[in-house]
C-alpha positions in Angstrom: 115.5 27.6 71.5 117.2 26.6 68.3 116.9 22.9 67.3 120.2 21.1 66.9 121.2 19.4 63.6 120.2 15.9 64.8 116.8 17.2 65.7 116.4 18.8 62.3 117.4 15.6 60.6 114.9 13.7 62.7 112.2 16.2 61.7 112.9 15.4 58.0 113.0 11.6 58.5 109.7 11.7 60.3 108.2 13.9 57.8 109.0 11.4 55.0 107.6 8.6 57.1 104.4 10.5 57.8 104.0 11.6 54.1 104.3 8.0 53.0 101.7 7.0 55.6 99.4 9.8 54.4 99.5 11.4 57.9 99.2 14.8 56.4 98.6 16.7 59.6 101.6 15.1 61.2 103.8 16.4 58.3 102.3 19.8 58.4 103.0 20.0 62.1 106.7 19.9 61.2 106.4 22.9 58.9 106.8 26.6 59.6 103.4 28.4 59.2 104.6 30.3 56.1 106.4 27.3 54.5 107.3 27.5 50.8 106.8 24.1 49.3 107.8 23.0 45.8 104.8 22.1 43.6 106.2 19.1 41.7 103.1 18.6 39.7 102.2 22.1 38.5 105.5 24.0 39.0 106.5 26.8 41.3 105.8 26.8 45.0 102.8 26.9 47.3 103.1 29.0 50.4 101.6 28.2 53.8 100.3 25.1 55.4 96.8 25.4 54.0 98.3 25.6 50.5 100.4 22.6 51.1 97.4 20.7 52.4 95.4 21.6 49.3 98.3 20.7 47.0 98.7 17.2 48.6 94.9 16.7 48.6 95.0 17.3 44.8 98.1 15.2 44.4 96.9 12.2 46.3 93.6 12.2 44.4 95.5 11.8 41.2 98.6 9.7 42.0 100.2 7.6 44.7 103.7 8.9 45.4 106.2 7.2 47.8 109.4 9.0 48.7 112.1 7.2 50.7 115.1 9.3 52.0 118.4 7.6 51.2 120.8 10.2 52.6 120.6 13.6 54.3 123.6 15.9 54.2 124.1 19.5 55.0 125.2 21.6 52.0 127.4 24.1 53.9 124.9 26.9 53.5 122.6 25.7 56.3 120.3 23.6 54.1 119.7 19.9 54.0 120.0 18.0 50.8 118.0 14.7 50.8 118.7 12.1 48.2 115.3 10.5 47.7 114.1 7.3 45.9 110.8 8.4 44.4 108.2 5.9 43.2 105.0 7.2 41.7 102.1 5.0 40.7 98.6 5.8 39.4 95.7 5.1 41.6 95.3 1.6 40.0 98.9 0.8 41.0 100.5 1.1 37.6 104.1 2.3 37.9 104.5 5.8 36.4 108.0 6.8 37.7 110.8 5.2 39.6 113.7 7.5 40.0 116.1 9.3 42.4 115.6 13.0 43.1 117.1 15.6 45.5 115.0 17.6 47.9 116.6 20.7 49.4 115.3 21.9 52.8 115.7 25.2 54.6 114.8 25.0 58.3 113.7 27.8 60.6 113.2 27.4 64.4 113.5 23.6 64.0 110.7 23.5 61.4 110.7 23.1 57.6 110.6 26.6 56.1 111.2 25.7 52.4 111.5 22.7 50.2 112.9 22.7 46.7 113.3 19.9 44.1 116.5 19.5 42.1 
């Protein structure tokens, strides 16, 4: 059964909330098993939930990111574009980055199949 658009938006909102709460497994539960996830620190993409888990483990050991979705819109090609307020601090709390970015999601079977950063 295909998820409706409201359900897919809810998946994305909850994924951000769980990411910010460092509930990694809850976010991964919202991903397709062969998810392609943008690697914002090192470039490219990581593929699969285990690779995303390893990426976030490295990321959270180095920095403290917080990403708040401001708006989610469909782009007409079946993707969701999320305007995000991104705040990144070092582990001591010093502000490193405070900016707005766009995350672009492709969904499959109601799950996150791909995330790109624009």
